[in-house]
Structure formats: structure tokens, C-alpha cells
Kinemage of the C-alpha trace (Angstrom):
@kinemage 1
@onewidth
@group {chain A} dominant
@subgroup {mainchain}
@vectorlist {calphas} color= white
{ca unk a 1} P -3.554 40.302 -22.597
{ca unk a 2} L -0.158 40.351 -20.897
{ca unk a 3} L -1.485 38.377 -17.926
{ca unk a 4} L -2.993 35.806 -20.291
{ca unk a 5} L 0.368 35.312 -22.041
{ca unk a 6} L 2.128 34.898 -18.700
{ca unk a 7} L -0.487 32.321 -17.702
{ca unk a 8} L 0.101 30.346 -20.899
{ca unk a 9} L 3.845 30.477 -20.283
{ca unk a 10} L 3.431 29.164 -16.738
{ca unk a 11} L 1.206 26.321 -17.964
{ca unk a 12} L 3.752 25.386 -20.641
{ca unk a 13} L 6.597 25.423 -18.117
{ca unk a 14} L 4.618 23.301 -15.665
{ca unk a 15} L 3.764 20.763 -18.373
{ca unk a 16} L 7.365 20.579 -19.521
{ca unk a 17} L 8.567 20.164 -15.946
{ca unk a 18} L 6.058 17.380 -15.354
{ca unk a 19} L 7.097 15.563 -18.535
{ca unk a 20} L 10.777 15.943 -17.658
{ca unk a 21} L 10.159 14.673 -14.124
{ca unk a 22} L 8.230 11.659 -15.409
{ca unk a 23} L 10.966 10.890 -17.938
{ca unk a 24} L 13.663 11.101 -15.253
{ca unk a 25} L 11.654 8.847 -12.934
{ca unk a 26} L 11.217 6.223 -15.650
{ca unk a 27} L 14.880 6.431 -16.644
{ca unk a 28} L 16.078 6.046 -13.049
{ca unk a 29} L 13.622 3.368 -11.829
{ca unk a 30} L 16.337 0.681 -11.997
{ca unk a 31} L 18.881 1.724 -9.378
{ca unk a 32} L 21.980 -0.327 -8.560
{ca unk a 33} L 20.377 -3.356 -10.174
{ca unk a 34} L 17.203 -3.020 -8.109
{ca unk a 35} L 13.634 -2.047 -8.976
{ca unk a 36} L 10.411 -2.282 -6.985
{ca unk a 37} L 6.751 -2.629 -7.912
{ca unk a 38} L 3.559 -2.482 -5.832
{ca unk a 39} L 0.404 -4.474 -6.636
{ca unk a 40} L -2.508 -2.250 -7.704
{ca unk a 41} L -4.865 -4.811 -9.308
{ca unk a 42} L -5.421 -8.413 -8.279
{ca unk a 43} L -8.267 -10.771 -9.108
{ca unk a 44} L -8.936 -14.327 -10.205
{ca unk a 45} L -8.201 -14.945 -13.882
{ca unk a 46} L -11.605 -15.387 -15.529
{ca unk a 47} L -11.632 -15.897 -19.292
{ca unk a 48} L -14.776 -14.293 -20.705
{ca unk a 49} L -16.455 -14.080 -24.082
{ca unk a 50} L -18.933 -11.308 -24.824
{ca unk a 51} L -22.077 -13.431 -24.573
{ca unk a 52} L -20.574 -16.146 -22.303
{ca unk a 53} L -21.901 -18.855 -24.639
{ca unk a 54} L -18.472 -20.408 -25.103
{ca unk a 55} L -17.608 -20.873 -21.431
{ca unk a 56} L -21.125 -20.990 -19.930
{ca unk a 57} L -23.451 -22.422 -22.608
{ca unk a 58} L -26.107 -23.341 -20.012
{ca unk a 59} L -26.100 -19.944 -18.350
{ca unk a 60} L -25.120 -18.792 -14.875
{ca unk a 61} L -25.547 -20.291 -11.428
{ca unk a 62} L -28.321 -19.283 -9.071
{ca unk a 63} L -27.475 -17.308 -5.957
{ca unk a 64} L -28.832 -17.540 -2.386
{ca unk a 65} L -32.092 -15.713 -3.208
{ca unk a 66} L -32.897 -17.907 -6.187
{ca unk a 67} L -32.021 -21.106 -4.328
{ca unk a 68} L -34.037 -20.040 -1.280
{ca unk a 69} L -37.129 -19.436 -3.418
{ca unk a 70} L -36.856 -22.923 -4.912
{ca unk a 71} L -36.166 -24.654 -1.597
{ca unk a 72} L -38.870 -22.909 0.407
{ca unk a 73} L -41.771 -21.806 -1.798
{ca unk a 74} L -43.945 -21.779 1.328
{ca unk a 75} L -41.356 -20.225 3.651
{ca unk a 76} L -43.981 -17.997 5.323
{ca unk a 77} L -45.524 -21.112 6.829
{ca unk a 78} L -42.152 -22.332 8.138
{ca unk a 79} L -39.931 -21.229 11.003
{ca unk a 80} L -36.784 -19.135 10.662
{ca unk a 81} L -34.776 -22.094 11.991
{ca unk a 82} L -36.071 -24.290 9.176
{ca unk a 83} L -35.300 -21.766 6.451
{ca unk a 84} L -32.946 -18.764 6.824
{ca unk a 85} L -30.881 -20.164 9.697
{ca unk a 86} L -30.560 -23.536 8.005
{ca unk a 87} L -29.030 -21.882 4.940
{ca unk a 88} L -26.794 -19.591 7.010
{ca unk a 89} L -25.432 -22.537 9.007
{ca unk a 90} L -24.594 -24.399 5.792
{ca unk a 91} L -22.912 -21.293 4.393
{ca unk a 92} L -20.669 -20.788 7.425
{ca unk a 93} L -20.154 -24.484 8.166
{ca unk a 94} L -20.220 -26.164 4.742
{ca unk a 95} L -20.359 -29.912 4.420
{ca unk a 96} L -19.331 -32.358 1.722
{ca unk a 97} L -22.873 -33.653 1.306
{ca unk a 98} L -24.161 -33.637 -2.310
{ca unk a 99} L -25.449 -30.286 -3.514
{ca unk a 100} L -29.209 -29.855 -3.736
{ca unk a 101} L -28.739 -27.955 -7.009
{ca unk a 102} L -26.904 -28.666 -10.226
{ca unk a 103} L -23.718 -26.604 -10.337
{ca unk a 104} L -22.866 -25.012 -13.687
{ca unk a 105} L -19.106 -25.215 -14.122
{ca unk a 106} L -17.142 -23.683 -17.000
{ca unk a 107} L -17.374 -25.886 -20.093
{ca unk a 108} L -15.086 -23.982 -22.468
{ca unk a 109} L -11.561 -25.071 -23.362
{ca unk a 110} L -9.789 -21.713 -22.963
{ca unk a 111} L -8.431 -20.135 -19.804
{ca unk a 112} L -5.833 -17.676 -18.630
{ca unk a 113} L -3.137 -19.109 -16.385
{ca unk a 114} L -0.055 -21.318 -16.389
{ca unk a 115} L 0.851 -24.969 -16.680
{ca unk a 116} L 1.557 -25.636 -13.010
{ca unk a 117} L 2.346 -29.360 -13.047
{ca unk a 118} L 4.328 -29.499 -16.287
{ca unk a 119} L 1.825 -31.907 -17.807
{ca unk a 120} L -0.932 -31.734 -20.403
{ca unk a 121} L -3.975 -33.665 -19.231
{ca unk a 122} L -7.332 -34.122 -21.015
{ca unk a 123} L -9.070 -31.908 -18.455
{ca unk a 124} L -6.571 -29.046 -18.742
{ca unk a 125} L -7.378 -25.732 -20.371
{ca unk a 126} L -5.621 -24.159 -23.329
{ca unk a 127} L -4.301 -20.614 -23.100
{ca unk a 128} L -5.814 -18.212 -25.662
{ca unk a 129} L -2.344 -17.980 -27.244
{ca unk a 130} L -2.469 -21.740 -27.917
{ca unk a 131} L -0.315 -22.969 -25.022
{ca unk a 132} L -1.757 -26.259 -23.706
{ca unk a 133} L -1.856 -27.657 -20.184
{ca unk a 134} L -3.181 -24.618 -18.313
{ca unk a 135} L -4.224 -25.481 -14.735
{ca unk a 136} L -6.957 -23.169 -13.410
{ca unk a 137} L -9.710 -25.062 -11.607
{ca unk a 138} L -10.748 -21.972 -9.633
{ca unk a 139} L -11.845 -20.544 -12.975
{ca unk a 140} L -13.810 -23.730 -13.697
{ca unk a 141} L -15.569 -23.168 -10.355
{ca unk a 142} L -16.315 -19.426 -10.506
{ca unk a 143} L -16.419 -18.663 -14.237
{ca unk a 144} L -20.195 -19.137 -14.487
{ca unk a 145} L -21.003 -17.107 -11.383
{ca unk a 146} L -21.978 -13.531 -12.222
{ca unk a 147} L -20.281 -12.011 -9.170
{ca unk a 148} L -16.826 -13.112 -10.340
{ca unk a 149} L -17.128 -11.762 -13.867
{ca unk a 150} L -16.058 -8.294 -14.971
{ca unk a 151} L -16.720 -5.507 -15.250
{ca unk a 152} L -19.859 -5.508 -13.070
{ca unk a 153} L -19.474 -8.540 -10.799
{ca unk a 154} L -19.622 -7.620 -7.113
{ca unk a 155} L -16.473 -9.580 -6.249
{ca unk a 156} L -14.648 -8.320 -9.326
{ca unk a 157} L -15.362 -4.721 -8.317
{ca unk a 158} L -14.921 -4.716 -4.563
{ca unk a 159} L -12.141 -7.262 -4.024
{ca unk a 160} L -9.967 -5.624 -6.665
{ca unk a 161} L -10.790 -2.113 -5.399
{ca unk a 162} L -9.694 -3.119 -1.902
{ca unk a 163} L -6.184 -3.875 -3.188
{ca unk a 164} L -5.620 -0.141 -3.693
{ca unk a 165} L -7.756 1.189 -0.846
{ca unk a 166} L -6.462 -0.907 2.052
{ca unk a 167} L -2.849 -0.631 3.249
{ca unk a 168} L -3.368 -4.068 4.812
{ca unk a 169} L -3.241 -5.393 1.211
{ca unk a 170} L -0.118 -3.462 0.139
{ca unk a 171} L 1.940 -6.321 -1.381
{ca unk a 172} L 5.107 -5.514 -3.326
{ca unk a 173} L 7.871 -7.212 -5.267
{ca unk a 174} L 11.478 -6.061 -5.429
{ca unk a 175} L 13.841 -7.291 -8.124
{ca unk a 176} L 17.547 -7.263 -7.322
{ca unk a 177} L 20.727 -8.367 -9.117
{ca unk a 178} L 19.112 -7.035 -12.298
{ca unk a 179} L 21.400 -6.295 -15.258
{ca unk a 180} L 18.573 -5.521 -17.694
{ca unk a 181} L 14.779 -5.410 -17.684
{ca unk a 182} L 14.858 -6.930 -21.174
{ca unk a 183} L 16.992 -10.023 -20.649
{ca unk a 184} L 18.678 -11.396 -17.551
{ca unk a 185} L 19.415 -15.050 -16.780
{ca unk a 186} L 19.234 -14.670 -13.026
{ca unk a 187} L 17.421 -12.203 -10.779
{ca unk a 188} L 16.291 -12.332 -7.166
{ca unk a 189} L 12.690 -11.436 -6.312
{ca unk a 190} L 11.558 -10.499 -2.816
{ca unk a 191} L 7.890 -10.167 -1.923
{ca unk a 192} L 6.876 -8.123 1.104
{ca unk a 193} L 4.162 -5.805 2.385
{ca unk a 194} L 4.376 -2.017 2.223
{ca unk a 195} L 3.201 0.413 4.869
{ca unk a 196} L 2.186 3.502 2.934
{ca unk a 197} L -0.602 4.945 0.845
{ca unk a 198} L -0.178 4.888 -2.913
{ca unk a 199} L 0.843 7.876 -4.998
{ca unk a 200} L -2.109 8.794 -7.215
{ca unk a 201} L -3.071 11.488 -9.677
{ca unk a 202} L -5.446 14.327 -8.752
{ca unk a 203} L -8.508 12.091 -9.218
{ca unk a 204} L -7.218 9.549 -6.724
{ca unk a 205} L -8.142 6.782 -9.161
{ca unk a 206} L -4.902 6.350 -11.110
{ca unk a 207} L -1.832 5.053 -9.268
{ca unk a 208} L 1.324 6.800 -10.459
{ca unk a 209} L 4.837 5.425 -10.740
{ca unk a 210} L 7.603 6.846 -8.600
{ca unk a 211} L 6.045 6.652 -5.142
{ca unk a 212} L 7.837 5.374 -2.047
{ca unk a 213} L 6.950 2.383 0.151
{ca unk a 214} L 8.470 1.309 3.443
{ca unk a 215} L 8.706 -2.431 4.080
{ca unk a 216} L 6.544 -3.740 6.932
{ca unk a 217} L 9.121 -5.812 8.829
{ca unk a 218} L 7.041 -6.014 12.006
{ca unk a 219} L 3.467 -7.149 11.348
{ca unk a 220} L 4.376 -8.188 7.804
{ca unk a 221} L 7.536 -10.152 8.589
{ca unk a 222} L 5.801 -13.518 8.087
{ca unk a 223} L 4.688 -12.405 4.618
{ca unk a 224} L 8.206 -11.910 3.234
{ca unk a 225} L 9.186 -14.435 0.580
{ca unk a 226} L 12.215 -14.676 -1.724
{ca unk a 227} L 12.495 -16.517 -5.021
{ca unk a 228} L 14.716 -16.761 -8.082
{ca unk a 229} L 13.760 -15.945 -11.641
{ca unk a 230} L 14.891 -14.878 -15.069
{ca unk a 231} L 13.880 -12.245 -17.620
{ca unk a 232} L 13.499 -13.003 -21.317
{ca unk a 233} L 12.159 -10.460 -23.803
{ca unk a 234} L 10.991 -8.318 -20.839
{ca unk a 235} L 8.996 -11.207 -19.315
{ca unk a 236} L 9.912 -12.193 -15.767
{ca unk a 237} L 9.365 -15.864 -14.905
{ca unk a 238} L 10.009 -17.067 -11.357
{ca unk a 239} L 10.694 -20.459 -9.865
{ca unk a 240} L 7.845 -21.750 -7.663
{ca unk a 241} L 8.092 -21.266 -3.909
{ca unk a 242} L 6.447 -23.442 -1.264
{ca unk a 243} L 3.761 -20.950 -0.308
{ca unk a 244} L 2.669 -17.328 -0.352
{ca unk a 245} L 0.292 -15.663 2.082
{ca unk a 246} L -1.649 -12.835 0.438
{ca unk a 247} L -3.272 -10.380 2.873
{ca unk a 248} L -6.672 -9.542 1.426
{ca unk a 249} L -8.929 -7.219 3.384
{ca unk a 250} L -12.255 -6.370 1.778
{ca unk a 251} L -15.062 -4.260 3.290
{ca unk a 252} L -12.920 -3.729 6.382
{ca unk a 253} L -12.529 -7.426 7.263
{ca unk a 254} L -8.907 -8.679 7.453
{ca unk a 255} L -8.315 -12.076 5.847
{ca unk a 256} L -5.762 -13.951 3.767
{ca unk a 257} L -5.261 -16.325 0.872
{ca unk a 258} L -2.748 -19.169 0.964
{ca unk a 259} L -1.203 -20.035 -2.408
{ca unk a 260} L 1.082 -23.081 -2.607
{ca unk a 261} L 3.734 -23.600 -5.321
{ca unk a 262} L 3.335 -19.913 -6.138
{ca unk a 263} L 5.072 -18.461 -9.188
{ca unk a 264} L 4.922 -15.224 -11.200
{ca unk a 265} L 4.952 -14.444 -14.901
{ca unk a 266} L 5.105 -10.695 -15.503
{ca unk a 267} L 5.831 -8.375 -18.414
{ca unk a 268} L 8.115 -5.623 -17.112
{ca unk a 269} L 8.592 -1.982 -17.991
{ca unk a 270} L 10.365 0.842 -16.171
{ca unk a 271} L 7.105 2.056 -14.599
{ca unk a 272} L 4.792 -0.965 -14.447
{ca unk a 273} L 4.406 -4.736 -14.639
{ca unk a 274} L 1.496 -7.028 -15.450
{ca unk a 275} L 0.794 -10.717 -15.820
{ca unk a 276} L -0.288 -13.569 -13.580
{ca unk a 277} L 0.344 -14.906 -10.097
{ca unk a 278} L -0.395 -18.629 -10.118
{ca unk a 279} L -0.292 -21.690 -7.899
{ca unk a 280} L -2.587 -23.863 -5.800
{ca unk a 281} L -5.015 -22.120 -3.431
{ca unk a 282} L -5.861 -23.804 -0.150
{ca unk a 283} L -9.587 -24.561 -0.519
{ca unk a 284} L -10.677 -23.873 3.062
{ca unk a 285} L -8.679 -20.621 3.248
{ca unk a 286} L -10.094 -19.510 -0.123
{ca unk a 287} L -13.657 -20.096 1.022
{ca unk a 288} L -13.129 -18.566 4.455
{ca unk a 289} L -11.820 -15.358 2.867
{ca unk a 290} L -14.938 -15.103 0.720
{ca unk a 291} L -17.535 -15.510 3.460
{ca unk a 292} L -15.611 -13.498 6.081
{ca unk a 293} L -15.618 -10.551 3.703
{ca unk a 294} L -19.129 -10.982 2.311
{ca unk a 295} L -22.365 -11.632 4.145
{ca unk a 296} L -25.164 -13.538 2.415
{ca unk a 297} L -26.524 -10.118 1.433
{ca unk a 298} L -23.388 -9.297 -0.572
{ca unk a 299} L -23.132 -12.810 -1.982
{ca unk a 300} L -26.711 -12.522 -3.176
{ca unk a 301} L -25.833 -9.409 -5.166
{ca unk a 302} L -23.418 -11.518 -7.187
{ca unk a 303} L -25.612 -14.633 -7.349
{ca unk a 304} L -22.975 -16.477 -5.328
{ca unk a 305} L -24.245 -19.455 -3.363
{ca unk a 306} L -21.528 -20.152 -0.829
{ca unk a 307} L -23.017 -23.591 -0.181
{ca unk a 308} L -22.805 -24.672 -3.832
{ca unk a 309} L -19.461 -22.969 -4.497
{ca unk a 310} L -17.705 -24.683 -1.590
{ca unk a 311} L -18.813 -28.074 -2.857
{ca unk a 312} L -17.557 -27.166 -6.338
{ca unk a 313} L -14.162 -26.072 -5.007
{ca unk a 314} L -13.819 -29.384 -3.187
{ca unk a 315} L -14.899 -31.285 -6.276
{ca unk a 316} L -12.409 -29.595 -8.613
{ca unk a 317} L -9.499 -29.434 -6.151
{ca unk a 318} L -6.507 -30.984 -7.880
{ca unk a 319} L -3.479 -30.904 -5.541
{ca unk a 320} L -2.172 -31.534 -2.040
{ca unk a 321} L -4.183 -34.634 -1.072
{ca unk a 322} L -5.002 -35.152 2.581
{ca unk a 323} L -2.708 -37.982 3.763
{ca unk a 324} L -5.568 -39.712 5.564
{ca unk a 325} L -8.539 -39.293 3.232
{ca unk a 326} L -6.690 -38.795 -0.050
{ca unk a 327} L -8.996 -35.878 -0.868
{ca unk a 328} L -7.285 -32.897 -2.513
{ca unk a 329} L -7.099 -29.821 -0.286
{ca unk a 330} L -5.821 -27.255 -2.811
{ca unk a 331} L -7.079 -26.050 -6.170
{ca unk a 332} L -5.115 -24.694 -9.120
{ca unk a 333} L -5.583 -21.022 -9.776
{ca unk a 334} L -4.328 -17.936 -11.563
{ca unk a 335} L -4.742 -14.283 -10.613
{ca unk a 336} L -4.459 -11.366 -13.003
{ca unk a 337} L -2.043 -8.905 -11.448
{ca unk a 338} L -0.951 -5.355 -12.290
{ca unk a 339} L 1.830 -3.467 -10.547
{ca unk a 340} L 3.203 0.062 -10.560
{ca unk a 341} L 6.850 1.013 -9.997
{ca unk a 342} L 7.750 2.261 -6.524
{ca unk a 343} L 10.941 3.000 -4.639
{ca unk a 344} L 11.136 0.555 -1.742
{ca unk a 345} L 12.928 1.666 1.431
{ca unk a 346} L 14.186 -0.719 4.114
């Protein structure tokens, strides 16, 4: 009985120590006007209703398997060059020729994201909170593709999971010149890449606040960006910067995304932040990241036809026109982002 009481005492002391440690960490996260956060979740902002009838009233797009069956019902009587290789070549070297299938784009009016151009156009979305003028044409392109929808979409699962698993993807933000996390008219935000594994709980699934990250100033030097912003009612809003390169390795394949006119809108606490990263994604870089990371096999699992999706991205691109052709080369987008507090060392 005595041993049992001592065990209970030790458990109580350990719990109290843990709570005290967590409280101290939260209370001391803002040091000398500086606080850091590391990205733990990142994926394209896809507004979803339970039955998808609002945004995708005509259903979802076919993937490579479904399209192949319709294109080549008698494929056994045809050569590999005429069938599989033809589709693979078009996937890896897409053209601007008209699609052989009707593409089902999002038809709903609501979307997550920001008003990037400061205008409200007839084709813009409305934020669920009622804010008009939301620019998010990536959502219009991928919202009716099963692989990009949560919680079971193959891209939704694996691309977001890679953010935590791969140190190649370890992007961070550091706020400096901060007087208060509630309200501050002027703060400086620096984005960089970390070098270390994340601090997690015993399951390895939950990232904990209070870890340490070293800044990658060698291989990640070209990724460092600085911007200005302000905090109002605990919401950080940054001024747009010319571009941001996001390292995004998935399934062991290193790749990047290029986001122009990038800006952040994040709700801040002492131990976490969440919100959106928005701007204009370079279309060719966006598509290259997808197919470099996913073979046709993986795309098929999410009913993602690379051939049809590339044509849709080009169709809905809405910024950065090519000076010669006039065709837009970038597409408005928003990414849902979650971050956990870390101590950044230089």
C-alpha cells in the first residue's frame, strides 16, 4: 500500500511539473520582442460541404483510369505506344490543346482565401464570413477532384503529412520588433528554413510547442524572405512580397512551389498560429511539383488526371501575363497553414 501511495505521489509531481513547464514555455515564448513558429500543416484551401452538392453539383472529375477506359475501350488490340505511352507523354509534357474530356470546375460561390488584387469581380469568390472578392482559382481547378479533398484525398493526406516528416520542408516564420501579440502596428517577419526534427509528444503525431530550430543559412539561404506586417486583435497581416519559394518534398522527391505576391494572414497565440498563406502560384512550377511527386499510379488513387488538370490551371490562371503571348502564367491561390511555436537559433 505504501508503494502505491508513493507511486501516486510521483505521478502527481510529474504532472504538476509538466503543467508548470508548459505554462512557463507559453509565458516566455515572446523573448526580447521576438517569437518563432514552424509550419506543421500546409495544403491548398479547399472549401467543402458535406455532400459537395454546393461546390460540385455535377460530381467529381474522372482520373487516369476512368479516362483511359473511355479513350481505349479496345486497348488490348492496340499497342502500348498508342495507349499507355501516349497518355504518359501528355502527362509529363502537357500541351494547350483542347481537353478530350469536360472538366468539372467548382461552381459554388464560397471559398477560403484572400482578396489579392483589391478588387471585387463577378468571377470572384465570397469568403464564408461574407467578405467579397476572394481570389482562389486553384480551388476552382482542384475543388472537384477527389484527391485534393479532405480528409481522405491522397494529396490531402500525403502532401500535408510530408510537411512534418521531411526536414527539407521545414519552413518557419520569426516575428521581431513585437510589442504585443494582441495589437502591434509594425512588426518584421522573416521566413526561413529550419534544420531540425520537430518536438513531438510520445505518439510522434502531435507537434509540441517549445522546440528549437536552427536556421539553414547554407542550402536554405535562397529561401529567406523578410516582410513587414501588423497585428490587430491577435491577427497578423503581412504586406505582399515579390515571391516565396516553398520547398515541398513528398514521397522522397524534392520539389518546390513558387508563390508570387505572397502574403500571410495568421491568428497568433503564444504557442501556435493558424490562417492562410496566399498569392499567385506559378502554373508550370505548380504542375511540375505534382507530377514529380506522384506517378500516374498515385494520381489514379485520387482520380487526378494530370492532363486535364494542367489545361484547367492554364485556363483559370489570372495573373502575370506572358509579355509575348499575353497568356497568364500564374494562378491565384490560398493555402491553409498551421504553425507551432519554436525557439529559433541563428
